[in-house]
C-alpha positions in Angstrom: -24.4 67.2 -33.3 -22.6 66.0 -36.1 -22.7 69.1 -38.3 -21.5 72.5 -38.0 -24.7 74.6 -38.3 -22.2 77.5 -38.3 -21.1 76.6 -42.1 -23.9 74.6 -43.4 -27.1 76.6 -42.2 -26.5 80.0 -43.1 -26.9 82.7 -46.0 -23.3 82.6 -47.8 -21.3 85.6 -47.3 -21.4 86.4 -51.1 -25.3 86.2 -51.1 -25.2 88.9 -48.3 -23.2 91.3 -50.6 -26.0 91.3 -52.8 -28.5 91.7 -50.0 -26.6 94.6 -48.9 -27.4 96.5 -52.2 -30.9 95.3 -52.6 -32.2 94.0 -49.3 -34.3 97.5 -48.9 -36.6 97.9 -46.2 -34.5 97.7 -42.9 -31.4 99.3 -44.6 -32.9 101.9 -46.5 -35.1 103.1 -43.9 -32.5 103.0 -41.1 -29.5 104.3 -42.9 -29.9 105.8 -46.2 -26.0 106.4 -46.5 -25.8 102.7 -47.6 -26.4 103.8 -51.3 -23.0 105.7 -51.2 -20.2 103.9 -52.8 -17.7 104.0 -50.2 -19.5 101.7 -47.5 -20.7 99.4 -50.4 -17.1 98.9 -51.7 -15.7 98.3 -48.1 -18.5 95.6 -47.7 -17.7 94.1 -51.0 -13.8 94.2 -49.7 -14.9 92.2 -46.5 -16.7 89.8 -48.8 -13.6 89.1 -51.1 -11.3 88.7 -48.0 -13.6 86.3 -46.5 -13.8 84.3 -49.9 -10.2 84.3 -49.9 -10.0 83.0 -46.5 -8.6 85.9 -44.7 -11.1 86.0 -41.9 -9.2 88.7 -40.1 -9.3 91.1 -42.6 -12.9 90.7 -43.2 -13.6 91.1 -39.6 -11.4 94.2 -39.2 -13.5 95.9 -42.4 -16.8 94.8 -41.0 -15.9 95.9 -37.3 -15.2 99.5 -38.9 -18.5 99.4 -41.0 -20.5 98.3 -37.9 -19.1 101.3 -36.0 -19.8 103.8 -38.7 -23.0 102.4 -39.9 -24.9 100.6 -37.0 -28.2 98.8 -37.5 -27.5 97.3 -40.8 -28.7 93.8 -41.1 -26.2 92.9 -43.7 -23.1 94.1 -41.7 -24.3 92.5 -38.2 -25.2 89.3 -39.6 -21.8 89.0 -41.8 -19.7 90.1 -38.7 -21.5 87.7 -36.5 -20.9 84.9 -38.9 -17.1 85.8 -39.2 -17.2 85.5 -35.4 -18.7 82.0 -35.4 -16.2 80.9 -38.1 -13.4 82.2 -35.7 -15.2 80.1 -32.9 -15.7 83.3 -31.0 -19.2 82.7 -30.1 -19.9 85.2 -27.3 -18.7 88.0 -29.6 -20.9 86.8 -32.4 -24.3 86.7 -30.1 -25.2 90.5 -29.8 -24.3 90.9 -33.4 -26.7 87.9 -34.4 -29.3 89.0 -32.1 -29.3 92.6 -33.6 -29.7 90.9 -37.1 -32.8 89.1 -35.8 -34.3 92.4 -34.4 -33.4 94.1 -37.8 -34.9 91.4 -39.9 -37.4 89.4 -37.6 -38.9 87.8 -40.8 -35.3 86.3 -41.8 -35.7 82.5 -41.2 -31.9 82.2 -41.9 -30.9 84.8 -39.4 -33.0 83.0 -36.8 -31.1 80.0 -37.6 -27.8 81.4 -37.4 -28.6 83.0 -34.1 -30.0 79.5 -33.0 -26.5 77.8 -34.0 -24.6 80.3 -32.0 -26.8 79.7 -29.1 -26.0 76.1 -29.4 -22.3 76.6 -29.7 -22.8 78.2 -26.6 -24.4 75.6 -24.8 -27.8 77.1 -24.5 -29.9 74.3 -26.2 -33.4 75.5 -25.1 -32.8 79.3 -26.7 -31.2 77.4 -29.7 -34.4 75.3 -30.1 -36.7 78.5 -29.7 -34.6 80.2 -32.6 -34.6 77.1 -34.8 -38.6 76.6 -34.2 -39.0 80.2 -35.4 -37.1 79.7 -38.3 -38.8 76.7 -39.3 -42.1 78.3 -39.1 -41.1 81.2 -40.9 -39.8 78.8 -43.9 -40.8 75.2 -43.4 -39.2 74.3 -46.7 -35.7 75.2 -45.7 -34.0 71.9 -45.4 -30.9 73.0 -43.5 -33.1 74.6 -40.9 -35.4 71.5 -40.5 -32.3 69.4 -40.1 -30.8 71.6 -37.4 -34.3 71.5 -35.8 -34.5 67.9 -35.8 -31.1 67.5 -34.4 -32.0 69.8 -31.4 -35.4 68.0 -30.8 -33.4 64.8 -30.7 -30.8 66.3 -28.1 -33.8 67.4 -26.3 -35.1 63.7 -26.1 -38.1 64.2 -28.1 -37.5 61.8 -31.0 -41.0 61.9 -32.5 -40.6 65.8 -32.9 -37.0 65.2 -34.4 -38.5 62.7 -36.8 -41.0 65.2 -38.1 -38.3 67.8 -38.7 -36.1 65.3 -40.5 -39.0 64.3 -42.6 -39.8 68.0 -43.5 -36.3 68.4 -44.6 -36.6 65.3 -46.7 -39.5 66.7 -48.3 -37.2 69.9 -49.4 -34.4 68.0 -50.1 -35.5 64.4 -51.4 -33.0 61.4 -51.3 -30.5 63.0 -49.4 -28.6 60.3 -47.6 -27.5 62.3 -44.5 -31.2 63.4 -44.0 -32.2 59.6 -44.3 -29.7 58.7 -41.7 -30.9 61.5 -39.5 -34.5 60.3 -40.0 -33.5 56.7 -39.3 -31.8 57.5 -36.1 -34.8 59.6 -34.8 -37.3 56.8 -35.8 -35.1 54.2 -33.9 -35.2 56.3 -31.0 -38.9 56.9 -30.8 -39.2 52.9 -31.3 -40.8 53.1 -34.8 -38.3 50.3 -36.2 -40.2 49.3 -39.3 -39.8 53.1 -40.7 -36.5 53.4 -39.5 -35.6 50.3 -41.7 -37.4 51.6 -44.5 -35.4 55.0 -44.4 -32.1 53.1 -44.2 -33.1 51.0 -47.3 -32.9 54.3 -49.2 -29.2 54.9 -48.7 -26.5 53.3 -50.7 -23.8 51.1 -49.3 -25.2 50.7 -45.9 -23.0 47.4 -45.6 -20.0 50.0 -45.8 -21.5 52.6 -43.3 -20.5 52.0 -39.7 -23.4 54.2 -38.5 -25.9 52.5 -40.4 -25.0 49.1 -39.2 -25.3 50.4 -35.7 -28.7 51.6 -36.5 -29.5 48.3 -38.0 -28.3 46.6 -34.9 -30.8 48.7 -32.7 -33.4 48.1 -35.3 -33.0 44.3 -35.0 -32.7 44.6 -31.3 -36.0 46.5 -31.2 -37.6 43.8 -33.5 -36.7 40.9 -31.1 -33.8 39.6 -33.2 -30.7 39.5 -31.1 -28.6 37.2 -33.3 -29.0 39.7 -36.4 -28.6 42.8 -33.9 -25.1 41.3 -32.8 -24.2 40.5 -36.4 -24.8 44.4 -37.3 -23.1 45.7 -34.3 -20.1 43.5 -34.8 -20.1 44.6 -38.6 -20.1 48.4 -37.1 -17.0 47.6 -34.9 -15.3 46.1 -37.9 -16.0 49.3 -39.9 -15.1 51.6 -37.1 -13.8 50.3 -34.0 -15.1 53.4 -32.1 -15.9 53.6 -28.6 -19.6 53.9 -29.1 -19.7 51.0 -31.8 -17.6 48.6 -29.2 -19.9 49.5 -26.4 -23.2 48.8 -28.4 -21.8 45.3 -29.2 -20.7 44.6 -25.7 -24.1 45.8 -24.4 -25.9 43.6 -26.9 -24.4 40.4 -25.4 -24.8 42.0 -22.0 -28.6 42.6 -22.4 -29.2 39.0 -23.1 -26.8 37.6 -20.4 -24.4 36.2 -22.9 -21.6 37.1 -20.5 -18.8 34.9 -21.9 -19.3 36.8 -25.3 -19.8 40.2 -23.7 -16.5 39.8 -21.7 -14.1 39.8 -24.5 -15.6 42.9 -26.1 -15.6 44.9 -22.9 -12.0 43.9 -22.4 -11.1 45.2 -25.8 -13.0 48.3 -25.5 -11.4 49.0 -22.1 -7.9 48.5 -23.4 -8.6 50.6 -26.5 -10.7 53.2 -24.5 -8.9 53.1 -21.1 -10.7 56.5 -20.1 -14.2 55.2 -20.7 -15.9 54.6 -17.4 -19.0 53.0 -18.7 -16.6 50.5 -20.8 -15.0 49.3 -17.3 -18.6 49.2 -16.0 -19.7 46.9 -18.7 -16.8 44.7 -18.1 -17.2 44.5 -14.3 -21.0 43.5 -15.0 -19.9 40.8 -17.5 -17.5 39.4 -15.0 -20.0 39.4 -12.3 -22.8 37.9 -14.5 -20.5 35.2 -15.6 -19.9 34.4 -11.8 -16.2 35.6 -12.3 -16.5 37.4 -9.1 -12.7 37.5 -8.4 -12.2 39.3 -11.9 -14.7 41.8 -11.3 -13.5 43.0 -7.9 -10.5 44.9 -9.3 -12.8 46.5 -11.9 -15.4 47.7 -9.4 -12.6 48.6 -7.0 -10.9 50.7 -9.8 -14.0 52.4 -10.6 -14.9 53.5 -7.0 -11.4 54.7 -6.5 -11.9 57.0 -9.4 -15.4 58.2 -8.0 -15.1 57.6 -4.3 -18.9 58.7 -3.7 -20.4 56.5 -6.2 -22.8 54.1 -4.3 -23.6 51.8 -7.2 -19.9 51.1 -7.5 -19.7 50.4 -3.8 -22.6 48.0 -3.9 -21.2 46.1 -6.9 -18.0 45.8 -5.1 -19.7 44.7 -1.9 -21.6 42.1 -3.9 -18.4 40.8 -5.5 -16.3 40.6 -2.5 -18.8 38.8 -0.4 -18.8 36.1 -3.1 -15.3 35.0 -3.2 -12.9 33.6 -0.9 -10.6 35.5 1.5 -7.5 35.2 -0.9 -9.4 37.1 -3.8 -10.2 40.2 -1.4 -7.2 42.1 -1.7 -8.7 44.9 -3.6 -11.9 45.1 -1.4 -10.2 47.7 0.8 -11.6 50.2 -1.3 -15.1 49.1 -0.1 -14.2 49.6 3.7 -12.7 53.0 2.7 -16.1 53.9 1.0 -18.1 52.8 4.0 -16.2 54.6 6.5 -16.5 57.8 4.6 -20.4 57.3 4.0 -21.7 55.9 7.3 -25.3 56.7 6.1 -25.0 54.1 3.2 -26.4 51.0 4.9 -26.0 48.7 1.9 -22.2 49.4 1.7 -21.8 49.4 5.4 -23.5 45.9 5.7 -21.6 44.2 2.5 -18.3 45.7 4.1 -19.2 44.2 7.6 -20.1 40.8 5.9 -16.7 41.0 4.3 -15.2 41.3 7.6 -17.1 38.7 9.3 -15.4 35.7 7.8 -14.0 32.3 9.6 -10.6 34.4 9.8 -12.0 37.3 11.4 -10.0 38.7 14.5 -11.1 40.7 17.3 -10.2 44.0 15.4 -12.2 43.0 12.4 -15.2 42.1 14.4 -15.1 45.5 16.2 -14.7 47.2 12.8 -17.8 45.2 11.5 -19.8 45.9 14.6 -19.3 49.9 14.0 -20.2 49.3 10.5 -23.3 47.7 11.3 -24.5 50.3 14.0 -24.1 52.9 11.3 -26.0 50.8 9.0 -28.8 50.3 11.6 -28.9 54.0 12.6 -29.3 54.9 8.9 -31.8 52.4 7.8 -33.3 50.3 10.6 -35.6 48.4 8.5 -32.7 47.2 6.2 -33.0 43.4 6.6 -29.5 42.5 5.6 -28.1 44.8 8.2 -30.2 43.2 11.0 -29.2 39.9 9.8 -25.3 40.8 9.8 -26.0 41.9 13.3 -27.4 38.7 14.4 -24.7 36.8 12.7 -21.9 38.9 14.4 -23.8 38.3 18.0 -23.7 34.5 17.2 -20.3 34.5 16.3 -19.4 35.9 19.9 -21.8 33.3 21.6 -24.5 35.8 22.3 -27.5 33.5 20.8 -30.2 35.0 22.7 -29.3 38.5 21.6 -29.2 37.6 18.0 -32.8 36.5 18.2 -33.9 40.2 18.2 -32.0 41.1 15.1 -32.9 37.7 13.2 -36.6 38.1 14.1 -36.3 41.8 12.9 -34.8 40.6 9.8 -37.3 37.8 8.7 -40.0 40.2 9.4 -38.6 42.9 7.1 -37.7 40.2 4.3 -39.5 36.8 4.9 -37.6 35.2 2.1 -34.2 35.8 3.5 -33.2 32.0 3.8 -30.1 32.4 5.8 -31.8 34.4 8.4 -34.3 31.7 9.1 -31.6 29.2 9.3 -29.5 31.4 12.0 -32.7 31.9 13.6 -33.5 28.3 13.8 -30.0 27.6 15.3 -30.7 30.4 18.0 -34.3 28.8 18.8 -32.5 25.3 19.4 -30.1 26.9 21.6 -33.0 28.4 23.7 -34.8 24.9 23.5 -37.7 26.4 21.5 -37.5 23.3 19.2 -40.9 23.7 17.5 -40.1 27.2 16.5 -36.7 26.1 15.3 -38.1 23.4 13.2 -40.5 26.0 11.7 -37.8 28.2 10.8 -35.8 25.4 9.3 -38.9 24.8 7.1 -38.9 28.3 6.0 -35.2 28.2 5.4 -35.9 25.2 2.8 -38.6 26.8 1.3 -36.8 30.2 0.5 -33.4 28.9 -0.3 -34.0 29.0 -4.1 -35.0 32.7 -3.5 -31.8 33.9 -2.8 -30.6 32.9 -6.2 -33.6 34.6 -7.9 -32.7 37.8 -5.8 -29.3 37.7 -7.2 -30.6 37.2 -10.6 -32.9 40.3 -10.0 -30.2 42.3 -8.9 -28.1 41.2 -11.8 -30.9 42.2 -14.1 -31.3 45.6 -12.5 -27.6 46.1 -12.8 -27.6 45.2 -16.4 -30.3 47.6 -17.2 -28.2 50.3 -15.8 -25.3 49.5 -17.4 -27.2 49.3 -21.1 -28.5 52.6 -20.2 -25.1 54.1 -19.1 -23.8 57.2 -20.7 -20.2 57.9 -21.6 
């Protein structure tokens, strides 16, 4: 969340000093001693210390008051907020809980407790408290804003938009709230209303956040050129990881890979710890058919996250699309496949990489082991059956290859290369008519292989577009 609720959404300490004298019900009924001047003057001294920035002195006075006069809303709330200001959230929690118990009708007390719970990474409990606060006082703009941010974090942008709208009703023409509302409306797909909210904000041309939102709005409206212009403007205003990511993704989303590559390159250099930026760069290289350049990127990702099946698959695709000289980084794929024998895709890609024209006996045996692992883990994986048939043909076992290749084409009828290899096997067995039928199927499905690659690239692109930090 962008704002610190502990500072923004609270009754001020000075206001609490007044409440200490006049709040009545809970204090008067539980502790009549409050009317005595000594505790009141101590409380005022704590408030003065807090106003002067001496939080430690304020805390010390309030701790003593809390011990000598337990159950006082003003003391519990004030001491709890002092702990929040000192980022001692766990110590603040029981005090703010007591304050809510002492004054259950106080919307601000519920908001302050919710803010502390959020700081403690308890979003569900925080949402419950802010919901209660908003029900008690729906016209509190700060409460509604906090509630909206929590709904947004909870993945419920429509509810967030309702809360931000209620906050604007209480505090019209507030630019921060208009931005919050636009953010929620974009997340909920309501692009026209989001644009209307941004139109009320002055100087959007100079606001990076607003430009990023306008980029998302134009993308949602189906205007990719305008979207890219806004994302580019956001990067110019604030070259943050998020803004650079959104610009690269905009190009990647529409398969303009030559434009995506330099953006992800710049982002990866500026933010070397960003894994999603590297994933975007690898995908852009791969989509632009720069397979050799994509290999070290995917290999680097797999080296960082050695159990990531997607990185292994991407590396496998790239390693099998390049010549032998470009495969030096593909050892990461072999290491992954050895460590994950039940990942049939990775094992098959690794085996295919090994079964090249330069394959020696050692590589062939390693490929055989990998393919056996793949077929044990997934006997119905067509690519593994095809690669095993290819291995057998390389060893001269043409008859034995028929079983695997027949299985491959039955599992994936549009696997053109499997039909071709099966045709060769049938020719060797003098089954000429069946061989001709397989060659016809190979010609029929030849174009399908590129479509399959495009489909997988589309899936990869969608995954990258949706990637988190």
